[in-house]
RODOTI-778642 format. One record per residue (C-alpha): residue in three letters; x, y, z. Coordinates in nm, 2 decimals, m for minus. Layout:
BEGIN
<r 'ALA', <X, Y, Z>>,
...
END
This chain:
BEGIN
<r 'MET', <m10.21, m16.00, m18.40>>,
<r 'GLY', <m10.46, m15.76, m18.25>>,
<r 'HIS', <m10.81, m15.72, m18.38>>,
<r 'ILE', <m11.11, m15.48, m18.35>>,
<r 'VAL', <m11.46, m15.58, m18.27>>,
<r 'LYS', <m11.78, m15.38, m18.27>>,
<r 'THR', <m11.97, m15.38, m17.94>>,
<r 'PRO', <m12.35, m15.40, m17.90>>,
<r 'ALA', <m12.33, m15.04, m17.78>>,
<r 'GLY', <m12.20, m14.93, m18.12>>,
<r 'THR', <m11.84, m14.86, m18.00>>,
<r 'PHE', <m11.52, m15.04, m18.11>>,
<r 'ARG', <m11.30, m15.25, m17.89>>,
<r 'ALA', <m10.93, m15.28, m17.97>>,
<r 'ASN', <m10.79, m15.62, m17.86>>,
<r 'TRP', <m10.42, m15.71, m17.82>>,
<r 'ARG', <m10.18, m15.92, m17.62>>,
<r 'ASP', <m9.92, m15.76, m17.39>>,
<r 'PRO', <m9.55, m15.89, m17.38>>,
<r 'SER', <m9.65, m16.15, m17.11>>,
<r 'GLY', <m9.92, m16.29, m17.35>>,
<r 'ARG', <m10.21, m16.15, m17.14>>,
<r 'GLN', <m10.52, m16.04, m17.34>>,
<r 'ARG', <m10.58, m15.66, m17.32>>,
<r 'ALA', <m10.86, m15.44, m17.46>>,
<r 'LYS', <m10.96, m15.07, m17.48>>,
<r 'THR', <m11.29, m14.92, m17.62>>,
<r 'PHE', <m11.31, m14.63, m17.86>>,
<r 'ARG', <m11.60, m14.43, m18.03>>,
<r 'THR', <m11.49, m14.50, m18.38>>,
<r 'ARG', <m11.31, m14.78, m18.57>>,
<r 'LYS', <m11.05, m14.53, m18.69>>,
<r 'GLU', <m10.95, m14.44, m18.33>>,
<r 'ALA', <m10.94, m14.80, m18.23>>,
<r 'ALA', <m10.72, m14.89, m18.53>>,
<r 'ALA', <m10.47, m14.60, m18.46>>,
<r 'TYR', <m10.44, m14.70, m18.10>>,
<r 'LEU', <m10.40, m15.07, m18.18>>,
<r 'ALA', <m10.13, m14.99, m18.44>>,
<r 'ALA', <m9.93, m14.78, m18.19>>,
<r 'THR', <m9.97, m15.04, m17.92>>,
<r 'GLU', <m9.84, m15.32, m18.13>>,
<r 'THR', <m9.55, m15.11, m18.23>>,
<r 'THR', <m9.45, m15.05, m17.87>>,
<r 'VAL', <m9.49, m15.43, m17.80>>,
<r 'SER', <m9.26, m15.52, m18.08>>,
<r 'GLN', <m9.00, m15.25, m17.98>>,
<r 'GLY', <m9.00, m15.34, m17.62>>,
<r 'THR', <m9.14, m15.01, m17.50>>,
<r 'TYR', <m9.49, m15.12, m17.41>>,
<r 'VAL', <m9.66, m14.96, m17.11>>,
<r 'ASP', <m9.96, m15.12, m16.95>>,
<r 'PRO', <m10.24, m14.87, m16.95>>,
<r 'ALA', <m10.35, m14.99, m16.60>>,
<r 'ALA', <m10.00, m14.96, m16.46>>,
<r 'GLY', <m10.02, m14.58, m16.45>>,
<r 'LYS', <m10.29, m14.60, m16.19>>,
<r 'THR', <m10.04, m14.67, m15.92>>,
<r 'ARG', <m10.04, m14.38, m15.67>>,
<r 'PHE', <m9.72, m14.17, m15.67>>,
<r 'GLY', <m9.69, m14.19, m15.29>>,
<r 'THR', <m9.70, m14.57, m15.30>>,
<r 'TYR', <m9.44, m14.59, m15.58>>,
<r 'ALA', <m9.22, m14.32, m15.42>>,
<r 'GLU', <m9.20, m14.52, m15.09>>,
<r 'ARG', <m9.09, m14.83, m15.28>>,
<r 'TRP', <m8.84, m14.63, m15.48>>,
<r 'LEU', <m8.69, m14.48, m15.16>>,
<r 'ALA', <m8.67, m14.82, m14.99>>,
<r 'SER', <m8.48, m14.96, m15.29>>,
<r 'ARG', <m8.20, m14.70, m15.29>>,
<r 'SER', <m7.86, m14.79, m15.16>>,
<r 'VAL', <m7.69, m14.46, m15.08>>,
<r 'GLU', <m7.51, m14.28, m14.80>>,
<r 'ALA', <m7.71, m14.21, m14.49>>,
<r 'THR', <m7.69, m13.83, m14.54>>,
<r 'THR', <m7.82, m13.86, m14.90>>,
<r 'LEU', <m8.11, m14.08, m14.78>>,
<r 'ALA', <m8.20, m13.84, m14.50>>,
<r 'GLY', <m8.21, m13.55, m14.75>>,
<r 'TRP', <m8.43, m13.74, m14.99>>,
<r 'THR', <m8.66, m13.85, m14.72>>,
<r 'SER', <m8.70, m13.49, m14.59>>,
<r 'ARG', <m8.78, m13.35, m14.93>>,
<r 'LEU', <m9.02, m13.63, m15.01>>,
<r 'ARG', <m9.21, m13.58, m14.69>>,
<r 'ALA', <m9.21, m13.20, m14.69>>,
<r 'ARG', <m9.26, m13.12, m15.06>>,
<r 'LEU', <m9.34, m13.41, m15.29>>,
<r 'LEU', <m9.59, m13.62, m15.11>>,
<r 'PRO', <m9.82, m13.33, m15.01>>,
<r 'GLN', <m9.85, m13.24, m15.38>>,
<r 'TRP', <m9.82, m13.57, m15.56>>,
<r 'GLY', <m9.89, m13.84, m15.31>>,
<r 'ALA', <m10.25, m13.92, m15.41>>,
<r 'TRP', <m10.19, m13.87, m15.79>>,
<r 'PRO', <m10.18, m14.17, m16.02>>,
<r 'VAL', <m9.83, m14.15, m16.18>>,
<r 'ALA', <m9.99, m14.15, m16.53>>,
<r 'ARG', <m10.19, m13.84, m16.44>>,
<r 'ILE', <m9.87, m13.63, m16.36>>,
<r 'ASP', <m9.81, m13.43, m16.68>>,
<r 'HIS', <m9.56, m13.18, m16.79>>,
<r 'LEU', <m9.78, m12.88, m16.73>>,
<r 'ALA', <m9.87, m12.99, m16.38>>,
<r 'VAL', <m9.50, m13.02, m16.29>>,
<r 'GLN', <m9.42, m12.68, m16.44>>,
<r 'GLU', <m9.70, m12.52, m16.23>>,
<r 'TRP', <m9.57, m12.69, m15.91>>,
<r 'VAL', <m9.22, m12.57, m15.98>>,
<r 'THR', <m9.34, m12.22, m16.05>>,
<r 'ARG', <m9.54, m12.20, m15.72>>,
<r 'MET', <m9.24, m12.33, m15.52>>,
<r 'GLY', <m9.02, m12.07, m15.69>>,
<r 'ARG', <m9.22, m11.79, m15.53>>,
<r 'GLU', <m9.15, m11.92, m15.18>>,
<r 'LEU', <m8.83, m12.12, m15.18>>,
<r 'SER', <m8.47, m12.06, m15.30>>,
<r 'PRO', <m8.38, m12.17, m15.66>>,
<r 'ALA', <m8.15, m12.44, m15.52>>,
<r 'THR', <m8.43, m12.59, m15.31>>,
<r 'VAL', <m8.67, m12.59, m15.60>>,
<r 'ALA', <m8.40, m12.76, m15.82>>,
<r 'SER', <m8.34, m13.03, m15.56>>,
<r 'CYS', <m8.71, m13.10, m15.52>>,
<r 'HIS', <m8.76, m13.12, m15.90>>,
<r 'SER', <m8.45, m13.34, m15.93>>,
<r 'LEU', <m8.59, m13.59, m15.68>>,
<r 'LEU', <m8.93, m13.60, m15.85>>,
<r 'SER', <m8.76, m13.65, m16.19>>,
<r 'SER', <m8.55, m13.94, m16.05>>,
<r 'ILE', <m8.86, m14.11, m15.91>>,
<r 'LEU', <m9.06, m14.07, m16.23>>,
<r 'ALA', <m8.76, m14.18, m16.44>>,
<r 'SER', <m8.77, m14.50, m16.25>>,
<r 'ALA', <m9.14, m14.53, m16.32>>,
<r 'VAL', <m9.06, m14.50, m16.69>>,
<r 'ARG', <m8.80, m14.78, m16.66>>,
<r 'SER', <m9.06, m14.99, m16.47>>,
<r 'ARG', <m9.30, m14.94, m16.76>>,
<r 'LEU', <m9.56, m14.75, m16.55>>,
<r 'ILE', <m9.55, m14.45, m16.77>>,
<r 'ALA', <m9.42, m14.39, m17.12>>,
<r 'PHE', <m9.21, m14.07, m17.06>>,
<r 'ASN', <m9.09, m13.85, m16.78>>,
<r 'PRO', <m9.31, m13.54, m16.74>>,
<r 'CYS', <m9.02, m13.36, m16.56>>,
<r 'ASP', <m8.82, m13.34, m16.88>>,
<r 'GLY', <m8.80, m12.99, m17.02>>,
<r 'VAL', <m8.94, m12.81, m16.71>>,
<r 'ARG', <m8.80, m12.46, m16.67>>,
<r 'LEU', <m8.65, m12.41, m16.32>>,
<r 'PRO', <m8.60, m12.07, m16.15>>,
<r 'ALA', <m8.27, m11.90, m16.23>>,
<r 'GLN', <m8.00, m11.95, m15.97>>,
<r 'ARG', <m7.94, m11.62, m15.79>>,
<r 'LYS', <m7.60, m11.52, m15.66>>,
<r 'ARG', <m7.59, m11.52, m15.28>>,
<r 'ALA', <m7.52, m11.18, m15.13>>,
<r 'GLY', <m7.16, m11.15, m15.03>>,
<r 'GLY', <m7.08, m11.49, m15.19>>,
<r 'GLN', <m6.91, m11.37, m15.51>>,
<r 'LEU', <m6.58, m11.27, m15.36>>,
<r 'ALA', <m6.36, m11.51, m15.17>>,
<r 'LEU', <m6.19, m11.37, m14.86>>,
<r 'THR', <m5.82, m11.30, m14.89>>,
<r 'LEU', <m5.58, m11.48, m14.66>>,
<r 'ASP', <m5.52, m11.16, m14.48>>,
<r 'GLN', <m5.89, m11.11, m14.41>>,
<r 'VAL', <m5.91, m11.46, m14.27>>,
<r 'GLN', <m5.62, m11.41, m14.04>>,
<r 'GLU', <m5.68, m11.05, m13.94>>,
<r 'LEU', <m6.06, m11.03, m13.94>>,
<r 'LEU', <m6.23, m11.36, m13.91>>,
<r 'LEU', <m6.00, m11.58, m13.69>>,
<r 'PRO', <m5.97, m11.32, m13.41>>,
<r 'SER', <m6.35, m11.29, m13.40>>,
<r 'VAL', <m6.40, m11.67, m13.35>>,
<r 'PRO', <m6.39, m11.80, m12.99>>,
<r 'LYS', <m6.05, m11.96, m12.91>>,
<r 'TRP', <m6.19, m12.31, m12.86>>,
<r 'HIS', <m6.34, m12.31, m13.21>>,
<r 'ARG', <m6.07, m12.10, m13.39>>,
<r 'PRO', <m5.86, m12.40, m13.51>>,
<r 'VAL', <m6.15, m12.57, m13.69>>,
<r 'VAL', <m6.21, m12.25, m13.89>>,
<r 'ALA', <m5.83, m12.23, m13.96>>,
<r 'ALA', <m5.84, m12.59, m14.08>>,
<r 'ALA', <m6.11, m12.51, m14.34>>,
<r 'ALA', <m5.93, m12.19, m14.45>>,
<r 'GLY', <m5.57, m12.32, m14.44>>,
<r 'ALA', <m5.61, m12.68, m14.56>>,
<r 'GLY', <m5.94, m12.67, m14.76>>,
<r 'LEU', <m6.11, m12.93, m14.54>>,
<r 'ARG', <m6.48, m13.00, m14.55>>,
<r 'TRP', <m6.68, m12.98, m14.23>>,
<r 'GLY', <m6.70, m13.36, m14.19>>,
<r 'GLU', <m6.33, m13.39, m14.27>>,
<r 'CYS', <m6.25, m13.14, m13.99>>,
<r 'LEU', <m6.45, m13.34, m13.74>>,
<r 'GLY', <m6.31, m13.67, m13.85>>,
<r 'LEU', <m5.95, m13.56, m13.78>>,
<r 'ARG', <m5.76, m13.74, m13.50>>,
<r 'TRP', <m5.44, m13.62, m13.35>>,
<r 'ALA', <m5.26, m13.92, m13.50>>,
<r 'ASP', <m5.35, m13.78, m13.85>>,
<r 'ILE', <m5.16, m13.46, m13.78>>,
<r 'ASP', <m4.78, m13.44, m13.81>>,
<r 'LEU', <m4.65, m13.13, m13.62>>,
<r 'PRO', <m4.27, m13.15, m13.60>>,
<r 'ASP', <m4.11, m12.96, m13.32>>,
<r 'ASP', <m3.87, m12.80, m13.56>>,
<r 'ASP', <m4.04, m12.51, m13.73>>,
<r 'ASP', <m3.83, m12.56, m14.04>>,
<r 'GLN', <m3.98, m12.91, m14.10>>,
<r 'ASP', <m4.30, m12.94, m14.30>>,
<r 'ALA', <m4.62, m13.00, m14.11>>,
<r 'THR', <m4.90, m13.21, m14.27>>,
<r 'LEU', <m5.24, m13.35, m14.19>>,
<r 'THR', <m5.40, m13.66, m14.35>>,
<r 'VAL', <m5.77, m13.70, m14.43>>,
<r 'GLN', <m5.88, m14.06, m14.40>>,
<r 'ARG', <m6.22, m14.05, m14.22>>,
<r 'VAL', <m6.52, m13.81, m14.18>>,
<r 'VAL', <m6.80, m13.75, m13.94>>,
<r 'ILE', <m7.15, m13.74, m14.09>>,
<r 'GLU', <m7.46, m13.59, m13.93>>,
<r 'VAL', <m7.81, m13.74, m13.98>>,
<r 'ASN', <m8.12, m13.61, m13.81>>,
<r 'GLY', <m7.93, m13.43, m13.54>>,
<r 'HIS', <m7.70, m13.72, m13.46>>,
<r 'SER', <m7.33, m13.75, m13.56>>,
<r 'ALA', <m7.15, m14.07, m13.65>>,
<r 'ASP', <m6.81, m14.17, m13.77>>,
<r 'LYS', <m6.76, m14.29, m14.13>>,
<r 'PRO', <m6.43, m14.48, m14.18>>,
<r 'TYR', <m6.37, m14.33, m14.53>>,
<r 'PRO', <m6.41, m13.99, m14.68>>,
<r 'LYS', <m6.64, m13.87, m14.95>>,
<r 'THR', <m6.45, m14.02, m15.25>>,
<r 'ALA', <m6.13, m14.21, m15.30>>,
<r 'GLN', <m5.96, m13.89, m15.41>>,
<r 'SER', <m6.07, m13.73, m15.08>>,
<r 'ARG', <m5.82, m13.95, m14.89>>,
<r 'ARG', <m5.52, m13.72, m14.90>>,
<r 'THR', <m5.23, m13.56, m14.72>>,
<r 'VAL', <m5.23, m13.18, m14.71>>,
<r 'PRO', <m4.95, m12.94, m14.61>>,
<r 'ILE', <m5.02, m12.72, m14.31>>,
<r 'PRO', <m4.95, m12.34, m14.35>>,
<r 'ARG', <m4.79, m12.16, m14.06>>,
<r 'PHE', <m5.10, m11.99, m13.92>>,
<r 'LEU', <m5.28, m12.32, m13.91>>,
<r 'ARG', <m4.98, m12.49, m13.74>>,
<r 'ALA', <m4.98, m12.22, m13.47>>,
<r 'GLU', <m5.36, m12.27, m13.41>>,
<r 'LEU', <m5.32, m12.65, m13.39>>,
<r 'LEU', <m5.03, m12.63, m13.15>>,
<r 'ARG', <m5.22, m12.40, m12.92>>,
<r 'HIS', <m5.53, m12.62, m12.95>>,
<r 'ARG', <m5.34, m12.93, m12.86>>,
<r 'GLU', <m5.22, m12.76, m12.54>>,
<r 'GLN', <m5.56, m12.64, m12.44>>,
<r 'THR', <m5.73, m12.98, m12.50>>,
<r 'LYS', <m5.47, m13.20, m12.34>>,
<r 'ASP', <m5.71, m13.28, m12.05>>,
<r 'VAL', <m6.00, m13.37, m12.28>>,
<r 'GLU', <m6.03, m13.75, m12.29>>,
<r 'THR', <m6.06, m13.80, m12.67>>,
<r 'ASP', <m5.83, m13.84, m12.96>>,
<r 'ARG', <m6.05, m13.62, m13.18>>,
<r 'VAL', <m5.89, m13.29, m13.28>>,
<r 'PHE', <m6.21, m13.08, m13.30>>,
<r 'THR', <m6.49, m13.13, m13.05>>,
<r 'ASN', <m6.73, m12.93, m12.83>>,
<r 'GLN', <m6.60, m12.85, m12.49>>,
<r 'ALA', <m6.75, m13.17, m12.35>>,
<r 'GLY', <m6.53, m13.37, m12.59>>,
<r 'ASP', <m6.81, m13.48, m12.83>>,
<r 'PRO', <m6.84, m13.41, m13.20>>,
<r 'MET', <m6.99, m13.08, m13.28>>,
<r 'LEU', <m7.33, m13.06, m13.46>>,
<r 'ARG', <m7.32, m12.84, m13.77>>,
<r 'SER', <m7.64, m12.66, m13.68>>,
<r 'ASN', <m7.53, m12.57, m13.33>>,
<r 'PHE', <m7.19, m12.45, m13.46>>,
<r 'ARG', <m7.35, m12.24, m13.72>>,
<r 'ARG', <m7.59, m12.07, m13.48>>,
<r 'GLN', <m7.37, m12.04, m13.17>>,
<r 'VAL', <m7.03, m11.98, m13.32>>,
<r 'TRP', <m7.01, m11.92, m13.69>>,
<r 'ARG', <m7.28, m11.66, m13.76>>,
<r 'PRO', <m7.19, m11.45, m13.45>>,
<r 'SER', <m6.82, m11.46, m13.55>>,
<r 'LEU', <m6.91, m11.32, m13.89>>,
<r 'VAL', <m7.10, m11.03, m13.72>>,
<r 'ARG', <m6.80, m10.95, m13.49>>,
<r 'ALA', <m6.57, m10.96, m13.79>>,
<r 'GLY', <m6.78, m10.71, m13.97>>,
<r 'LEU', <m6.86, m10.96, m14.24>>,
<r 'LEU', <m7.24, m10.98, m14.17>>,
<r 'GLY', <m7.45, m10.68, m14.07>>,
<r 'ASN', <m7.30, m10.42, m13.83>>,
<r 'VAL', <m7.30, m10.35, m13.46>>,
<r 'THR', <m7.19, m10.01, m13.34>>,
<r 'GLU', <m7.17, m9.86, m12.99>>,
<r 'THR', <m7.39, m9.55, m12.97>>,
<r 'GLY', <m7.35, m9.47, m12.60>>,
<r 'PRO', <m7.30, m9.62, m12.25>>,
<r 'HIS', <m7.47, m9.97, m12.27>>,
<r 'ARG', <m7.62, m9.88, m12.60>>,
<r 'PHE', <m7.55, m10.08, m12.92>>,
<r 'ARG', <m7.72, m10.04, m13.26>>,
<r 'ALA', <m7.75, m10.35, m13.47>>,
<r 'THR', <m7.80, m10.31, m13.84>>,
<r 'TRP', <m7.87, m10.58, m14.10>>,
<r 'ARG', <m8.04, m10.66, m14.43>>,
<r 'ASP', <m8.31, m10.91, m14.49>>,
<r 'ARG', <m8.35, m11.14, m14.80>>,
<r 'GLU', <m8.51, m10.86, m15.00>>,
<r 'GLY', <m8.22, m10.63, m14.93>>,
<r 'VAL', <m8.42, m10.41, m14.69>>,
<r 'GLU', <m8.21, m10.26, m14.41>>,
<r 'TRP', <m8.33, m10.29, m14.05>>,
<r 'SER', <m8.19, m10.17, m13.72>>,
<r 'ALA', <m8.25, m10.21, m13.35>>,
<r 'GLU', <m8.10, m10.10, m13.02>>,
<r 'PHE', <m7.97, m10.33, m12.75>>,
<r 'THR', <m7.81, m10.28, m12.40>>,
<r 'THR', <m7.53, m10.53, m12.46>>,
<r 'HIS', <m7.29, m10.60, m12.74>>,
<r 'ARG', <m7.36, m10.98, m12.72>>,
<r 'ASP', <m7.74, m10.93, m12.76>>,
<r 'ALA', <m7.69, m10.71, m13.06>>,
<r 'VAL', <m7.45, m10.96, m13.22>>,
<r 'THR', <m7.68, m11.25, m13.16>>,
<r 'HIS', <m7.98, m11.06, m13.31>>,
<r 'VAL', <m7.79, m10.98, m13.63>>,
<r 'ALA', <m7.67, m11.34, m13.66>>,
<r 'VAL', <m8.03, m11.46, m13.65>>,
<r 'LYS', <m8.19, m11.19, m13.86>>,
<r 'ALA', <m7.94, m11.10, m14.13>>,
<r 'ALA', <m7.97, m11.28, m14.47>>,
<r 'GLY', <m7.68, m11.43, m14.66>>,
<r 'GLY', <m7.34, m11.42, m14.52>>,
<r 'LEU', <m7.03, m11.64, m14.56>>,
<r 'ARG', <m7.08, m12.01, m14.52>>,
<r 'PHE', <m6.83, m12.23, m14.34>>,
<r 'HIS', <m6.78, m12.43, m14.67>>,
<r 'ASP', <m6.69, m12.10, m14.84>>,
<r 'LEU', <m6.36, m12.12, m14.67>>,
<r 'ARG', <m6.28, m12.42, m14.88>>,
<r 'HIS', <m6.38, m12.23, m15.19>>,
<r 'GLY', <m6.15, m11.95, m15.07>>,
<r 'TYR', <m5.86, m12.20, m15.02>>,
<r 'VAL', <m5.89, m12.31, m15.39>>,
<r 'THR', <m5.91, m11.95, m15.51>>,
<r 'TRP', <m5.60, m11.85, m15.32>>,
<r 'LEU', <m5.40, m12.15, m15.46>>,
<r 'VAL', <m5.51, m12.08, m15.82>>,
<r 'SER', <m5.45, m11.71, m15.78>>,
<r 'GLN', <m5.09, m11.78, m15.67>>,
<r 'GLY', <m5.02, m11.99, m15.98>>,
<r 'VAL', <m5.05, m12.34, m15.83>>,
<r 'PRO', <m5.13, m12.58, m16.12>>,
<r 'VAL', <m5.49, m12.69, m16.12>>,
<r 'ASN', <m5.40, m13.06, m16.10>>,
<r 'ILE', <m5.21, m13.00, m15.78>>,
<r 'VAL', <m5.50, m12.79, m15.63>>,
<r 'GLN', <m5.74, m13.07, m15.74>>,
<r 'ALA', <m5.52, m13.32, m15.54>>,
<r 'ALA', <m5.50, m13.09, m15.24>>,
<r 'VAL', <m5.88, m13.06, m15.20>>,
<r 'GLY', <m5.97, m13.42, m15.31>>,
<r 'HIS', <m6.17, m13.35, m15.62>>,
<r 'GLU', <m6.23, m13.62, m15.87>>,
<r 'GLN', <m6.24, m13.38, m16.17>>,
<r 'ALA', <m6.03, m13.08, m16.23>>,
<r 'SER', <m6.34, m12.91, m16.39>>,
<r 'THR', <m6.50, m12.91, m16.04>>,
<r 'THR', <m6.20, m12.73, m15.90>>,
<r 'LEU', <m6.21, m12.46, m16.16>>,
<r 'ASN', <m6.59, m12.42, m16.23>>,
<r 'ARG', <m6.74, m12.45, m15.88>>,
<r 'TYR', <m6.46, m12.37, m15.64>>,
<r 'THR', <m6.27, m12.08, m15.78>>,
<r 'HIS', <m6.41, m11.73, m15.72>>,
<r 'THR', <m6.30, m11.38, m15.77>>,
<r 'PRO', <m6.06, m11.29, m15.49>>,
<r 'ALA', <m6.14, m10.98, m15.29>>,
<r 'ASP', <m5.80, m10.83, m15.39>>,
<r 'PHE', <m5.83, m10.91, m15.76>>,
<r 'HIS', <m5.75, m10.54, m15.85>>,
<r 'ARG', <m5.41, m10.58, m15.70>>,
<r 'LEU', <m5.35, m10.91, m15.89>>,
<r 'ILE', <m5.44, m10.75, m16.22>>,
<r 'ARG', <m5.22, m10.44, m16.15>>,
<r 'GLY', <m4.94, m10.68, m16.06>>,
<r 'ALA', <m4.97, m10.85, m16.40>>,
<r 'PHE', <m4.88, m10.52, m16.56>>,
<r 'ALA', <m4.60, m10.42, m16.33>>,
<r 'PRO', <m4.26, m10.34, m16.49>>,
<r 'PRO', <m4.12, m10.69, m16.45>>,
<r 'ALA', <m4.42, m10.83, m16.64>>,
<r 'ASP', <m4.43, m10.59, m16.93>>,
<r 'GLU', <m4.05, m10.54, m16.96>>,
<r 'PRO', <m4.00, m10.83, m17.21>>,
<r 'LEU', <m4.28, m10.70, m17.42>>,
<r 'THR', <m4.14, m10.35, m17.42>>,
<r 'LYS', <m3.79, m10.47, m17.51>>,
<r 'GLU', <m3.93, m10.68, m17.80>>,
<r 'ASP', <m4.13, m10.38, m17.93>>,
<r 'ASN', <m3.83, m10.15, m17.91>>,
<r 'ARG', <m3.61, m10.41, m18.08>>,
<r 'ARG', <m3.86, m10.45, m18.37>>,
<r 'SER', <m3.90, m10.07, m18.41>>,
<r 'ASN', <m3.52, m10.03, m18.45>>,
<r 'GLU', <m3.49, m10.31, m18.71>>,
<r 'PRO', <m3.45, m10.19, m19.08>>,
<r 'LYS', <m3.77, m10.23, m19.28>>,
<r 'GLU', <m3.78, m10.47, m19.57>>,
<r 'ASP', <m3.89, m10.34, m19.91>>,
<r 'GLY', <m4.26, m10.30, m19.92>>,
<r 'GLU', <m4.31, m10.31, m19.54>>,
<r 'ASP', <m4.50, m10.02, m19.40>>,
<r 'ALA', <m4.41, m9.85, m19.07>>,
<r 'PRO', <m4.65, m9.92, m18.79>>,
END
């Protein structure tokens, strides 16, 4: 049992034993304060929720490094956590005792970041801080997680990201704008719903391309390539067990793969998609050198128009929606400038979102779409990967075309011609 003693200085010292049996004490101005604290402390000891008052003096930076070293996760996840910890969390919280980090301080930090960073980045930083402090709660360093209840910035819709490209737009606008060497990897994301790492993990042995056009062509996802700190490495298994799958190949993807197999027959590798040296592509290089310029050439990001002999006007919008323009002497320079300066634009991964949207819009059952893209939950397929198709007006009009409303019309006509029963009013 705890007890209270009066000190020579006239204060009151609450004494108790922690769960390990070690004697603890804390001094208060009045006996009432000491008694209240002692009662609350003994309750936490009996309930198993006791937190050592001295434990919260541990510096956040010290605990965060221990927490990070204890994690057993994928290399890409660990690299992301490390980057956010070094860039955002340690500069703010590294020297703070974990017990001094309170709800208001976290809210102020989140609000400041929201003025400079995207809502998604703020949310990821808050999530990492919350995970570390939740571990501190379980380690009995602090009594509760100060990240709970913090209001995060609202997620804004990305410009141009609300509508999924139609299959015609991919084949007629996007693919012709992509350099021939890289066109098949774009077609694989659009025509088979593959993730970037799944595309790079493909081997020619994973692709079945029968010589007979009437026979079904398929590809099998069974490994991926991951990229950590600018270096790529093979991982012998995909993201989840459901991600290991066999996917049918549509005709336009089949044609691209056949052409690509012919143009890469002298490359000494069994990888399907590589750079021209035969090595796995880096996502950042592909995005900067191939993907973004292709969007500009396709008219899907900014605009480049010829204004005269050797004169090209580049037009684009920044993150605030302000329109800018500049003149260049070559089309290539204008395209490159827009690719760098324009905000937003289609992501490579959006092709996978578009793939799901096309299948759902064509009436493919969601459980089959889920299997085709390797999702663990059907809710992920519907909630995160289906978007409004660019031609949704046509789909809605098609639903009301004569074949669709004919049964309803016939039923209405039949009912209108039936004799009315006694007491039944005419409509």
